[in-house]
N, C-alpha and C positions, 0 to 999 in steps of 0.2 A: 484562486480554486472555487470553485464551483460544486455544490452537492447538494441533491436532493431527496427525501426522504419518502415515504410512503404517501398514501394522498387519504388526508385529514385533519383536521385541526391542528393548527401550529403556532406554538406560543416561543419567544425568546425573553428570555432570562439575563438581564444587565445592560445591555445596549438601550439606549434614547432616538427611537429611530423619528424621524421624519419624515411625513407622503411626500410624493415628488406631484405635484399639484396636475399636470397632465403626460401624455407621450408614455413612451416605453422605456425599459432598463435601455436602450440604443439611445436615448435624446428625450427630452420633453416635446420639442419639436418632429418628432418621429412614432409616424402611426404604427398602429398594431402590424405585423407580416409586412412591413414594408420592406422590399429587396437592398440587402447592404452588402457591398465587396470588400474583400480583404478584414481586417482586423474588426470583431466585431459580430460577425455574420451571424443571426442567432438572436440575436440580444432584442431584436424589434417584437419577437413572440413571447417577450417576459415584460407582464405586466403588474397593476397595481405594488410600483415602486415604493421602496421606503429603503431610506437612508442614514448611517451614521459615522457622522466622520471620524469621531475618537471612540472607537469600542472599547471598555474595558480588558486588562491583561488574558482576565476568564470570566468565561460567560457561556451559556449552553441556547441550544435551539432543540427541543421537542416536538415531534411528528406523534399526534395521537392517531392509529389508523381507523379508518374508516370502518364503522361496523360493519358495512357489509362484505368484507375484505376478511373478518374476522370468524373464523369456523364454529358455527354452532355449539360444540363442547367446549369453549373457551367461555367463560363469565366474565374473568377479569378484562379490565383495558389491558391492552395490546398496543404498544408505541416504539420508537426508537429514539433516545436522546444524544443528540452530537455535541460533545465538551469542547471548546475551543479555548487553545491555549499559545497563540501563535502569536510573536511579540511584532510589535511596530507597524500595527495593519492602520495602513491610512482612509482606509473606506469598506464601511459594511454594508452592502443589500439584502434587504428580501426581497424576492418575486413572485408572481405567479403565473403559470404557463397554463393558460386555459384551452384545453382543447375542444374547440368549435363541432367535430363530426358527431352527429346523433351516432356513429357505428362505435364509436371510441367507448372502450371497455374503462377507462380512466376519462374522469373529468379536468381534473385539475390539478399538476404537484405544484410544491411550493419549494422555489430556490435559494440559497442562501451563497453568497458570492463574496469572497474578500479578494481587497488589492492592497499591494502596495506599490510605490510610485519611487522614482530616481530622484533623487533629491534635487538634481536641475538637468536641465538639456544637456550638460556637458561632462555629465557622469558616465564612467566607461561603462558598467556594469549593473546588476540589481541583482543580486543573490537570496535566496528568500527558500525556509526552511518551515512550512505549514505545519501546526501540529494542533491533530484531531485524536479524540478518543470517544468511537462508537458503543452504545450501552443497550443493546436492545433490550426489552424488559416486558413481562405479561404481571399485569398486578402492580406491584410495587418497586421501584428503582432499585437498584442492589450497590450504586456506587455512591459513600457518603462524602467525599469530598477527593477532589484530585490538585496535585501541587506540582509546579513545575522548576525543577533545580537547575541549579547554574551550573554551566559546564566549562571549562577551560578549554573546548575546541566548538568553535564556530557550529558546524552544522552535528556536531553531536546532540541528542536529546535526551533528557532522565526525566523522568515524571514517576511521583510518590501515590501511588490512588488507595486509597482508604475505602475498604470497601463496608458495607452493614453493618457485619458479624464482627468488623473489628480485624480482620486480615488485612494487611499492607502490601500492595504488589509496588514494588519498584522497576522501574521497565526503563531500560537504557538501549539509545539506538544510535546507529553512526553511519553515515554514508561512506567514509572511509575505511573500512574492515582492514585489520591489521593496525591501524593508528589508534597509541593507546590516548587515552581522555580520562582525568577527572571531573567528580565531581564536587557539589560544595558539601556535600552530609559524607561524603569519605571513600567515596565507591571509584575501582580504578578498572577499566574495563579497554578493550580492543577487538570487542565482536559486532557483528553485524544490529543483531540483538541479543538480549540479554534480559530474563525475568527471575528476579530474585523474591520468593514469597516468604513471608514473616508472620508466623502468627505467636500474639502473645508474647511480644517481645525476643523469641527468638526462631534463627532460620529456618527454614522447612524445607526449601531446595532452592537450586540453583537452575539454569536453563538457559546455554549461549547456542549462539548461529553465528555459525561463521566466523569465529575469537578463539582465541589463545588463553584468555587471561581474562578472569573476571573476581576482582580480592576488594576485600577491605580489612580493617585492622584486625577484624576476628574471625573472617575467615578467606581462604583461598581455592578458587576453583580453575582449575588447568584441564584444557585439552587443545586436540590439534585444530589447527583454524578450519583447513579443506585439504579433501585427495586432488592435485595435481599431476596431470598425464599427459601425454600424447597420445594421437590417434595411429596405430599401425596399419589399420586396415579396414573397410566397413562394406554394408551393403550397399550396391549401388542401384540395388531393387527392393520396394517394398513386399516385404512378406509378414505372417503372422508373428514372427520375431527379427526385426529389424536389427542390425545389430552392429559393434563397431568394436575391432578390437586393441588391447593395448596391454602394455608391460607392467604398469603400473600396479604392485598388490592392494586389490580390494576387496573387502569383506563378502563371502557368498553365502552366508547365511539368512538372507531377506533385510539384513539390516540399514539398505540401499534402497528396497524397495519403495517406491512410490516416491523418493526422490528425487531432485534436478538435479540434470548435469547443462554444462552453459558450456557450449565452445566458443573461443578468442577467433571470431571471422568476421569478415568485411562485409559478411551479407548482407542483404537489404533488410533483412528481416531480424527479428531476435531467433537466433539459431541456443534453443532452450529445448528439453525434452525430459520427462517424465521417464524413470527408470523403473523398467518394471522387474527384470531378474539380472544376476549377475553369478555369473559362472567361468568355472577355473578349469583350464586344459592345458597340461604341463606348465610352462613358465608366464603363458599368456592367459589374459584374461576379456572375455566376453559379456560385452554388456547389450541386453535387449531394451529397445525403448518400444517394443510392442508392434502395433501397426503404422505407428508413423513411419515418414517418410524422409530422407535426408536430402532428396529432390527437390528444388525450388520453382523449377520449369523447364524448359527446351531451351537450350543456347539460342538458337537460334528458329523462333517460330513458324517463318516461310520454308525451312528447310528439317525436317525432325530426325532427319540421318545423319545429323549432327550429335543426337544425345543431349544429354542433360545438362544443367546445372548445378552443384548440390551446395548445400550451407558447410559442408565440412570437405578435407581430405585428408590424405595420410599427410601427418606431420602435423597435423590442427592442434591445438593444445588446448586443454578442458582443464573446469572444475566442477567439485561436488562438495557442496558447505557441508560442513561437518555440524552436528548440534550435540549435544552431551546436556543429558542433566541428576545433578548427583542431590 
């Protein structure tokens, strides 16, 4: 995992970094901007390398925005804090990416890079879930504490975030929506993402995305996981309102405007489109994706008379993740 924040002073709290004596992130004997093929391409542009082989389970990196990037009407410091909560990181590095061009607006960006490695060459695979929380701030930071809560599903993540004013946000996330997982603190959830806000010990709100259940011993939040249907027909040409038609009953009063419809397709790009509007005509529903096109390109660039190839077709299945707040 690699990440860089804005240009400015950067500090890390937690890891004990040791400076690499020479070279670049590509290696101690690899000079700046050396040509690299394959894996690691670009690493020779990262200098001032500092490593930590055993970072703590929780640590932070803070980017304080350089004054020249802060609007004149803002007097307080502006920055970005990255909270790192990934388990079993094998190596962390901080590196600088200087830009030698005199015409460049940005002079230097500082990167944080985290790695996990296979236990041995004979290991079949490595599965990693990198967990970070981004905290932009102006003046004082607003997160008091973050705690990672164990779950019974390897790919599921649960965090308890305590804000400066005492509000506690519980964040639940899973790469397997529809599969229920449980936390050590008593929450049960099958959503792709859920947020529970607690104020003074009382649950104030629960929001779930692409899930049917979020519950504890004190509360139960139930919703439909997603709308799932198939395409009956679609616009083959781009227009002001490119649409597709389905028999699936969908809300038509703007509830889905701005949401994303994802098509189950073998296309070579992600077939996800933002919904602009949903209307009903008889028993059919017409979904507009605005001026976006379902066309991916010509079937044959040397013979345009063969027409276009499309991201979707009649019979293509789709889903629209549901979200609900109580």
